[in-house]
N, C-alpha and C positions, 0 to 999 in steps of 0.2 A: 728353674734355670739359675745358674750362677749369674753374677752381675749385680749392678746397683739399681736402685730406684731413683729416677730423676723427676722432680716436680718443677715445671716451668710456669710460674704464676701461682704464688702461694695464697694470696688473698688473706683470709683470716686464719688459715692453717687447718681447716677442717679435713681436707684430703690427706694432709700429713698425719693428722691424728688417726684417720682410718688406716692408712698404710702402716703406721707405727704399731698400732694395735694388732693388725693382721700379722705383721712380722713377729711380734711378741708371741702371739697365739701359736704360730707355727715354729717357734724357737729358731728363727732365722737371725743371723748376725749381719744381714745385708745392710749396707750403708745407704743412707738417703741423702741426696743432693737436693737442695731447695733454692731455686733461683727466683728472685723478685727484686724490684726496686725498693720495696718496703716504704715507698713514698708516693705512690700514685702512678699515673700513666705518662708516657711520653706523648708529645703532640700527635694528634691523629693525622693520617694521610688521606688522600683522595679515596683510596681503596676502602677506607673504613666507613664511608657513607655519611649521609647527612644526619642520621639519628644520633650517632656517637658524637659527631662534631658539634651538633647543637646541644648535646647534653654533657659535653666534656667536663665542664666545671663541676657539675653535680656528681658525676662518676669519680672525678679526681678527688673531690672533697671526701667522698665515702671511702675510697681506697687509701687516702693518706692516713686514715685512722689505724690502718693495719701496719704499724711500724714493726720492726724486728722484735722489739721488747714485747709489744702486744701479742704477736704471734707466739713467741716462746711461752709467755704466761698462759695463753689460751691452750697450748698443747699440754703443758704441765697440769692445768686445771682439770682436764678430762682424760688424760692418758692412763692406760692400764699400767704403764711402767714409769716409775719415778725417775728413771734414768733415760727416758725417751730421747732427750736432746743429745745424749752422748753419741748416738749413731747418725746424727744429722749434721750436715755441712751446709750452713746458710751462706749464700752468696748474694750480697747486697749490691744492686746496681742495675742499670738498664741493659737489656740485650741489644746489641751483640757484645758490648764491652765487657760485661760480667762473665761471659763464656770463657775468657782467658784463664779463669781460675780453675776450670775443670781439669781433672787429672787424666782424662782419656780412658777411664775405666769402661769396660764393656757394660752395656745397659740391658737389663732384662725387661724392665717396665718403665715407661715414661708417661707422665700426664702433661699434656700440652693445654694450658689454660691461660693463655696470654691475651686473648680477646681481640687483638688488633693485628693488622696485616704484616707490617714490617717485622715486629718481634716474632710472630709466628713463623714467618718465612725464614728469618735468620736462625731461629732455634732448630727448625727442621733440617736446614742445610748443615748446620753444625753437628747435630747429634746423630743424624742418620748413619754415618760411618761407624759409630760406636754401638749401634743397636746390634746385638748378637742374633744369630739365626734363631728364629722362634720367638724373639722379643716382640713386645707390643708397645705401640704408642697409642694411648687413649687421647681422644680429641674432645675437649669440653664444648667448644662452640662449633657445631657442625650440623646445619640443616635440621633443626628441631624446634618446632614451635616459634616463639618470639625471638629465639636466638638468631634465627635467620635474618630478622630485621635489625636487631641490636648490633650484631657483630659480623657484618658481611665481609669484612677484611680478613678475618680468620679463615672463613670458608674459602675465600678466593686464594689465599696463600696455600691452603691445604690442597685445593684442586690443582693449582699450578705445580706444586711439588709432586703430586701423584702422577700428573701427566709427564713431567720431566723424568720421573723414575719408572714409568710404565707400571704403576701399581694401582690398586683400588682401595677405597675405604670400605671396610666391612661395617655396616651399620647395625647397631643394637637397638632393639625396640624402645629402650629408655632414652635414646638420643645419644 
């Protein structure tokens, strides 16, 4: 499909590396949009559950390590393409404020890896109209193993969105 790849929740950049390498392998010039605070999590909401709330400081400490500079260096250290960053548009900030930077391109593939309720809900609402027919939204935290307990807010946001849009999640055996 034509369209761009959107990553919501970059973490250390490993999925960006995978996507960049796949696009390079298939000689695609597809643009990559990468949304992340690059400074940890916003405060948890009630929907995010007790586990995340009680471990917020630990998770936030871990994810504050993944600054924009860290992610860019990580991508360049393992990318197949020395110019991998040229196709990437990094948008720093918390969702929903950071979404204002998006140019409204059609999306062929999106990875939703925001972990928490409000960010996941806001991203789905914002990006859905840009998903082209046949496009895919991959869901990182959805009903798989310990993810169920760690990130209940993300699943709740996804379930609410699917109900509102009258669509279903297609589950893959890997989660």
